[in-house]
C-alpha positions in Angstrom: 23.9 29.8 -12.6 24.6 26.1 -12.7 23.3 25.6 -9.2 20.0 27.4 -10.2 19.6 25.1 -13.2 20.1 22.0 -11.0 17.8 23.4 -8.3 15.0 23.9 -10.9 15.6 20.5 -12.5 15.2 18.7 -9.2 11.5 19.6 -8.7 10.9 18.8 -12.4 12.3 15.3 -11.9 10.3 14.8 -8.7 7.2 16.0 -10.6 7.9 13.5 -13.4 8.3 10.7 -10.9 5.1 11.7 -9.2 3.2 11.8 -12.5 4.6 8.4 -13.4 3.5 6.9 -10.1 0.0 8.2 -10.7 -0.3 6.6 -14.2 -2.0 3.2 -14.3 0.7 1.6 -16.5 3.5 2.5 -14.0 2.3 3.4 -10.6 -0.9 1.4 -10.7 0.6 -1.7 -12.1 3.6 -1.4 -9.7 1.3 -1.0 -6.7 -0.7 -4.1 -7.8 2.5 -6.1 -8.1 3.6 -5.0 -4.7 0.3 -5.9 -3.2 0.4 -9.4 -4.7 3.9 -9.9 -3.5 3.2 -8.8 0.1 -0.3 -10.2 0.6 1.0 -13.7 1.5 2.4 -12.2 4.7 -1.2 -11.6 5.8 -2.6 -14.9 4.7 -2.6 -17.2 7.8 -3.9 -20.5 6.4 -5.0 -22.5 3.4 -8.5 -21.1 3.6 -7.3 -17.6 3.2 -5.1 -18.6 0.3 -8.2 -20.2 -1.3 -10.1 -17.0 -1.0 -7.2 -15.0 -2.5 -6.8 -17.3 -5.4 -10.5 -17.3 -6.3 -10.5 -13.5 -5.9 -7.6 -13.3 -8.4 -9.3 -15.6 -10.9 -12.5 -13.5 -10.7 -10.4 -10.4 -11.1 -8.8 -11.8 -14.3 -12.2 -12.4 -15.8 -13.5 -9.0 -14.8 -10.5 -7.2 -16.3 -11.4 -8.8 -19.6 -15.1 -8.3 -19.2 -14.5 -4.6 -18.4 -13.0 -4.1 -21.8 -16.4 -5.2 -23.3 -18.8 -3.7 -20.8 -16.9 -0.7 -19.4 -15.1 0.5 -22.4 -17.0 -0.7 -25.4 -20.4 -0.4 -23.7 -21.6 -3.8 -24.8 -23.4 -5.9 -22.1 -22.8 -9.6 -21.8 -24.9 -11.9 -19.5 -23.3 -15.1 -20.8 -19.7 -14.6 -20.1 -19.5 -17.4 -17.5 -20.0 -19.7 -20.5 -16.6 -18.8 -21.9 -15.1 -19.4 -18.4 -16.7 -22.8 -18.3 -15.7 -23.7 -21.8 -12.1 -22.9 -21.1 -12.2 -25.0 -18.0 -13.9 -28.0 -19.7 -11.7 -27.8 -22.8 -8.5 -27.8 -20.7 -9.8 -30.5 -18.4 -11.0 -32.9 -21.1 -7.8 -32.5 -23.2 -5.5 -33.2 -20.3 -7.4 -36.0 -18.5 -8.9 -37.9 -21.4 -6.5 -37.3 -24.3 -3.2 -36.8 -22.5 -2.5 -33.3 -23.8 0.2 -31.2 -22.1 -1.2 -28.6 -19.7 -0.1 -25.5 -21.6 -1.2 -27.0 -24.9 -4.6 -27.7 -23.5 -4.9 -24.2 -22.0 -3.9 -22.7 -25.4 -6.3 -24.9 -27.3 -9.2 -24.0 -24.9 -8.4 -20.3 -25.4 -8.3 -20.7 -29.2 -11.6 -22.7 -29.2 -13.4 -20.0 -27.2 -11.9 -17.3 -29.3 -13.2 -18.9 -32.5 -16.6 -19.5 -31.0 -16.8 -15.9 -29.7 -15.8 -14.6 -33.1 -18.4 -16.7 -34.8 -21.3 -15.5 -32.7 -20.1 -11.9 -32.2 -21.0 -10.5 -35.6 -24.8 -11.4 -35.4 -25.1 -10.9 -31.7 -23.4 -7.5 -31.4 -25.7 -6.0 -34.1 -28.3 -6.0 -31.3 -28.4 -3.2 -28.7 -29.7 -2.8 -25.2 -32.1 -5.4 -23.8 -31.9 -7.4 -27.0 -28.1 -7.7 -26.8 -28.5 -8.8 -23.1 -31.1 -11.4 -24.0 -28.9 -12.7 -26.9 -25.8 -13.2 -24.7 -28.0 -14.7 -22.0 -29.3 -17.2 -24.5 -25.8 -18.1 -25.6 -24.8 -18.8 -22.1 -27.9 -20.9 -21.4 -27.2 -23.0 -24.5 -23.7 -23.7 -23.5 -24.7 -24.5 -19.9 -27.3 -27.0 -21.2 -24.8 -28.7 -23.4 -22.4 -29.0 -20.5 -25.1 -30.5 -18.4 -26.5 -33.0 -20.9 -23.5 -34.2 -22.8 -22.3 -36.4 -19.9 -20.4 -38.7 -22.1 -17.6 -36.1 -22.4 -18.4 -33.5 -19.7 -19.5 -35.7 -16.9 -22.9 -34.0 -16.8 -24.2 -32.5 -13.6 -21.7 -34.5 -11.6 -18.9 -32.6 -13.2 -15.4 -33.6 -14.4 -12.5 -34.6 -12.2 -9.1 -33.3 -13.3 -5.6 -34.7 -12.9 -2.9 -32.6 -11.2 -1.5 -29.9 -13.5 2.0 -30.8 -14.7 4.3 -28.4 -16.6 7.6 -29.7 -17.9 7.5 -32.5 -15.4 6.8 -30.2 -12.5 3.5 -30.9 -10.7 1.8 -27.6 -9.8 0.4 -28.1 -6.3 0.2 -26.2 -3.1 -1.5 -22.9 -2.1 1.6 -20.8 -2.6 2.3 -22.2 -6.0 -1.2 -21.5 -7.3 -1.2 -18.1 -5.7 1.9 -17.2 -7.6 0.5 -18.5 -10.9 -2.8 -16.7 -10.5 -1.0 -13.5 -9.3 1.4 -13.5 -12.3 -1.5 -14.2 -14.7 -3.5 -11.3 -13.2 -0.5 -8.9 -13.6 -0.1 -10.0 -17.3 -3.8 -9.5 -18.0 -3.8 -6.1 -16.4 -0.7 -5.1 -18.4 -2.2 -6.2 -21.6 -5.5 -4.4 -20.8 -3.8 -1.2 -19.9 -1.7 -1.2 -23.1 -4.8 -2.0 -25.2 -6.7 0.9 -23.5 -3.9 3.4 -24.2 -3.7 2.3 -27.8 -5.8 3.5 -30.8 -8.0 0.4 -30.1 -8.8 1.8 -26.6 -9.7 5.2 -28.0 -12.0 3.6 -30.6 -13.7 1.6 -27.8 -14.2 4.7 -25.7 -15.7 6.5 -28.8 -17.9 3.6 -29.4 -19.2 3.7 -25.8 -19.8 7.4 -26.0 -21.9 7.3 -29.1 -21.8 4.6 -31.8 -23.2 6.8 -34.5 -20.7 9.5 -33.7 -17.9 7.0 -33.8 -19.0 5.8 -37.2 -19.2 9.4 -38.5 -15.5 10.0 -37.6 -14.5 6.7 -39.4 -14.4 4.2 -36.5 -15.3 0.6 -37.7 -17.6 0.0 -34.8 -18.5 -3.6 -35.8 -14.8 -4.5 -35.9 -14.0 -3.1 -32.5 -17.1 -4.6 -30.8 -16.1 -8.0 -32.1 -12.5 -7.5 -31.0 -13.5 -6.5 -27.5 -15.9 -9.5 -27.3 -13.3 -12.0 -28.5 -10.5 -10.7 -26.2 -12.7 -10.7 -23.2 -13.9 -14.2 -24.0 -10.3 -15.5 -24.4 -9.3 -14.0 -21.1 -12.3 -15.7 -19.4 -11.3 -19.0 -21.0 -7.7 -18.8 -19.6 -9.0 -18.0 -16.2 -11.4 -21.0 -16.5 -8.6 -23.3 -17.3 -6.6 -22.2 -14.3 -9.6 -22.6 -12.1 -10.3 -26.1 -13.3 -6.8 -27.3 -12.6 -6.6 -25.5 -9.3 -9.9 -26.8 -8.0 -9.3 -30.3 -9.4 -13.0 -30.4 -10.5 -15.3 -28.4 -12.7 -19.1 -28.5 -12.8 -21.6 -26.9 -15.2 -22.6 -24.4 -12.5 -19.5 -22.4 -13.2 -20.8 -21.7 -16.6 -24.3 -20.8 -15.5 -26.4 -17.6 -15.6 -25.8 -16.7 -11.9 -22.0 -16.8 -12.4 -22.4 -14.4 -15.4 -24.5 -12.0 -13.3 -21.9 -12.2 -10.5 -19.2 -11.2 -13.0 -21.1 -8.2 -14.4 -22.0 -7.1 -10.9 -18.3 -7.2 -9.9 -17.4 -4.9 -12.8 -20.2 -2.4 -12.0 -19.5 -2.5 -8.3 -15.8 -1.6 -8.7 -16.4 1.0 -11.4 -16.9 0.5 -15.1 -14.2 1.7 -17.6 -11.6 1.3 -14.9 -9.2 -1.7 -15.0 -8.3 -1.4 -11.3 -12.0 -0.8 -10.5 -12.8 -4.2 -12.0 -10.1 -5.7 -9.8 -11.5 -4.0 -6.7 -15.0 -5.1 -7.5 -14.0 -8.7 -8.0 -11.9 -8.8 -4.8 -14.6 -7.0 -2.8 -17.5 -9.3 -3.8 -15.3 -12.4 -3.4 -14.1 -11.5 0.1 -17.2 -9.8 1.5 -19.4 -12.9 1.7 -16.7 -14.7 3.6 -16.4 -11.8 6.1 -20.2 -11.6 6.6 -20.7 -15.2 7.7 -20.9 -13.9 11.3 -24.3 -12.6 10.4 -25.5 -16.2 9.7 -29.0 -16.1 8.2 -28.8 -12.4 7.5 -25.6 -12.6 5.5 -27.3 -12.1 2.1 -29.3 -9.2 3.4 -26.3 -7.4 4.7 -24.4 -8.0 1.5 -27.3 -6.7 -0.5 -27.6 -3.5 1.6 -23.8 -2.9 1.2 -24.2 -3.2 -2.6 -27.3 -0.9 -2.7 -25.6 1.7 -0.5 -22.5 1.6 -2.7 -24.5 2.1 -5.9 -26.6 4.9 -4.4 -23.8 6.9 -2.9 -21.0 5.9 -5.2 -22.7 5.8 -8.6 -19.5 5.4 -10.6 -18.5 2.4 -8.5 -16.4 1.9 -5.4 -12.9 2.4 -6.8 -13.7 5.1 -9.3 -15.6 7.2 -6.7 -12.8 6.9 -4.1 -10.2 7.8 -6.8 -12.2 10.9 -7.8 -12.4 12.0 -4.2 -8.7 11.5 -3.7 -7.9 13.6 -6.8 -10.3 16.4 -5.6 -8.6 16.4 -2.2 -5.1 16.5 -3.8 -6.1 19.5 -6.0 -7.6 21.4 -3.1 
């Protein structure tokens, strides 16, 4: 009798472990951590580390942007402006006013959060093309300010930054920055997954499905749209601060329209309403241009064809479509 109980309990335990490994907050996050830990074994030189670090920074921004675009269903074509503001705030405070690095990073995040909160209420009342145009206008205004106010931003020439120092330790070297960006990405994904699995995440999904329906069942849609906008903006600001200190220089181009379009494209390419899809999209569209340099003058054409093919045959995005196929295969 006892042996039968133990025999039946063993498959149940194995099934519980299997289910845990398939959950984003356990298996997905664990797989991401393992990938980040083992990836340096395949990075042969500083150039490869640079690509990996930039891919990680883009992934951080896209995870936050996915909360707004993928889950809340609100488009933003000016998100690079928050990335740039975070970078400039951190750079100016550390180089010109002698602030400690962590304090400058926090101040930049707070500044961007306050600005995002101030503009979110009026902007997020708009819908569709009007919302896209409003966020685009916000990004253009911030980009113009960064270009013209050269007395503090350095203008089109950009701003040079000192080496980042934390508690007397100078942060330098590819491996050090890879570890910082990797840890920040893991923390961002953990926060995003917990937010999605909370009542806030359920409200965002209801808002994305139908705003009127969400209001009927008592969801304060205005509150949750503002929340998603502010959280995504703050995450972008943190990534911008890290980028500025890693690169040692920041220019207004990083806050421009094309950067915003690139970020939205990454989210859509990987798969909206999927945290790991946002990461796959960011990494894919950061690495692909580097792999396609062999095509020389046809590099952009090949990249465009790959993106078109993905969107035609994988309409839900690269990661989400492959995940659905894997689940179908497992069930069959």
